[in-house]
N, C-alpha and C positions, 0 to 999 in steps of 0.2 A: 364450397365443394372442392374437397383435395381430388385431383386428378384420378386417384384406385376410385378413390368415391362414386365421381362421377361414370369410371368405365363399369362400376356393377350396379349402377342405380337400375337399371335396367332386369336385372337379377329379380328384384323388389315387386311386388304387388301390397296397394292400398288394403290390406287385409282384414284389419280390424276397424271399430267406426270410428269415425273421424266427429271433430266439433260439428255442433251448429246444429246438426240432428238434420233428420230428411226436409227435403224441400221440394218446392212444389215443378212440376213438369215442366212450365211453361216456363219456368225461371232457367233449368239446367238447359233449356232447347235453345233460348236466348243466346244463355254463354256460349254452348256449344257453334252456333251460326256466327258469334264473332269468331273465335278461335279459330274457324274455318277459315274465315275471312283474312283474319291476320296472318293466316300459314299461306294463304296466296297469294298475299303482298310479301312477306318473307323470300316465297321462290322466286318473285318477280326483281327486286329490289336487291334482294340480301342484306338490307340492313333494315331499322325502323327509321321514320321519319326524323327530321331533326328536332324537331318538338319534344319527343318525349327521348334521344339519345342521352339526354342526363340520368334516364332511370335505371335504376341495377336490379337484378334481382335480390341482391345479399339487402339490399334496403327494403326493398317492397317486403321479404320477408321479417325484417327487423321491428320494420311498421307495426305489422298485422299480428307479431307477439304482443307487440307494446299495448297494443287496443285490447287484445285479450287480456293482457295482465291487470290491466287498468279497470274493463268492462266484462269480463268473460267472454266466452269464444262467440257467443250470441251475436256478439258486437261486429265481430269481424266480416267485413263485406268487400266486395271489389270497390263499391260504392266509398265507404269508410275509406278503407286504405288509399284509394285514388284521392280524395279531399284531403286524408292528411299529407298529403304529398305533395298537393295544390296542383293536382294533373287530372285530365279528361280519363274519366272508368276506363273506356277504350282501349287508354296506353299501358294498362298493365298485362294486357293479353297478348303484346307484343314479346312479354320476360313470363308470363304464366298462363298455361290453358285455361284452368279453370278454380274455381274455391276452393275444390276439392285436393287439387295439386296444390294450393298457398298453405291448406290445412295440413296436407303431407309433409310440406317442408319446414313449416314449422314444428311440426312436430319431433322431425329429424335436427334442427337445429338445439332443439332441448336435449336430445340425445347425445349433440357434440358436446353440450355442458355437462352432461351427464359422465365422461371422460372415464372409462375404465381404466386403471394402473395398468402397465403392462405386467405380466406374473412375473414375484423376483423369487419364487421358492418357498416364499411364507404365505402360506394359503391364509390365514388369518389376519396378518398385514392386507394383503392383497384384498381380502374381501369387507375391511373396515374403509380401505381407500373407498373401493366400490360403492359403500354404503353411505360415508360422508359426503362423494360427491353429487350420486344420486338427490340424497335429503337437501345439498343447497341447491341443485339446480329447480327442485320439484318448489322449496319453498319462493325462490324467484317468480316462479311463472306455477303457481296451483292447479291453474285450471287443466293444466297436463295429466295429473292425478288419474282424472277419468279414462286416460288414453295410453298409458304406458304399462308396462309391467306385464301385459300380459298378451299369449298369440305367441306365433313364431316373429320372427323379424320384421321389422317393417320396410329398412332401409339401412344401406351402409353404414351410419353409426350405429344404429343400434345390432346389426352384426358385429359388428365390430367389438362395442361392449361384451355383445355376450361370447362370443371368440373368448377375449379376456379372461371374463368371472370363471368360466367353466375351467380356462386353463389353466389356472389359480389350483387347481388340485391335481395337476399332472403329477408324476411320482409318489403318489399314494397306495396305488392300486389299487382304485376303490371301483367299484362297478357305475354304471350311468343313473340307474333310479337314484343311488345314496349320491351322488355330484348333483343331479338336477333338483332332489330334493332339498338339498343342504341352499343350492342358490335362489330354487324358488324362496325358502323360508327367509334367507335375508333378505331379497328384494318384499316380501309379502311385508315382513318387520318394517323396514322401510314406508312405505306406501300407507302403512295404518299411524306408524308415530308422524310422517309430514301431517296425515289429514287431520289428526288430533290437534299439533300445535296451529294448524291453517284455523281450526274451529274456536281454538284457545285466542288467539288474536282478534278474529270478528267477535269473542265473547267481550275481551277486553275493549274493543271499539265502543261496542254496544254498551256495557256496562259505564264507559268514560261518558258517551253521550247521555244517559240517564241520570247522571249524575251533575251533569252540567247545571251551573246555575245555582248547584246546593253550597252552603258553606263548609268548611272544616267540622263546624261544631255540628252541624246538620248530619255530615256524615257519619263524624264519630257516634251521633245517638243512633241512626239506623243499625249501624255495626252492633253496637254495643247492645242495642236491643234482640238481634239474631241472638248474639253469642250468651246473652241471659235467656232468653227462650229455650237454645238446645241445652242449655246447663242443667234448666228448674224441670225438665222436663222429663229426665231420671229414665230417659230411653235408649242415650245415644254415648257409653262411656267411652268409645275408639274416639268419636268426633270430638267427646269434652279433653278425651289427655292429647290430643292433636292441637286445638286450642291453646291449653296450657303449652304446648309447644311454643307458640307462635309458629307454624308453620304453613306456609301457603305452598301446595301441590303444583297450583298453577303457575308458581313466577314464573316471570320472563326472563329472569337471572339464571334461571336454573334449566332451562331448554337442552342447553350443548350437555349438561350433566345429567338431564335425564334421557337423555339419547342414549350416549354411552353405557350407561346403568344396562339400558334396555340390550342393546347391542350387544357388551362382552355376556349378558346369561344367553344371545341366542347365539353366538360364537363359543362360549362354553358346551350349551348346548350340541351344537355341530360337532367339537370335539371329543364329548363323550360319545356320542354315534361312531364317529371315525374311528373310534379305539377298538368299538365291537364291530365293525365290519368286516366281513368278510375278505380276506386280502392276500 
């Protein structure tokens, strides 16, 4: 975390739902007692015990994100992170006071990866940069789709990104509703596009598992039978045209092209609205 981000951290509260769902009161109470004990030790000695000085907050957050990337947010726990780092669970409390705080730091790290560019004077280029960076970060961390892109800023990185993307419209004489609806429209498109990509990736993985062990001939026979049934039904002329073109709308090779096509449509629509907006 940069110095300016650290200075601003206390401005923001965990206002949005966090990964992992509700927790048992006993678990929260246990965590609170450990954190209070560690806090008293901090005040007494000014530093953690020698056995945990090799830890760092960035390493803890990075490990938590790696676990969420691999196994989902439900797998993130203080015990799991401690096991991955080969330390005792209590050691983590010298650096983070609760699971909720760890989750908030995880979201902040993803927001840092989204990194909206500084306004350049070209609103369209700026929003394209925002969309591309956000997409890339969410594809690396699909679990974050459920927790980003709504509500007020949750931390310094989120606030910085919001400030920049809103600033992309400076000098156009637009009212606040037009600016904010434009920003949220782009954000909604990105979230929807990434969600579809994630679903595609999972579907391809499932399909690959389903045909594992089949010969190429068996796979070709299955696809050929599907092709034949669609054509012979006489009810799906548009699907037949797609089959005739040998066009795969879900091809992994066209994901970037499809994202840019949709983004162009969104930006064109915003440009049309801006042209009609009162100024």
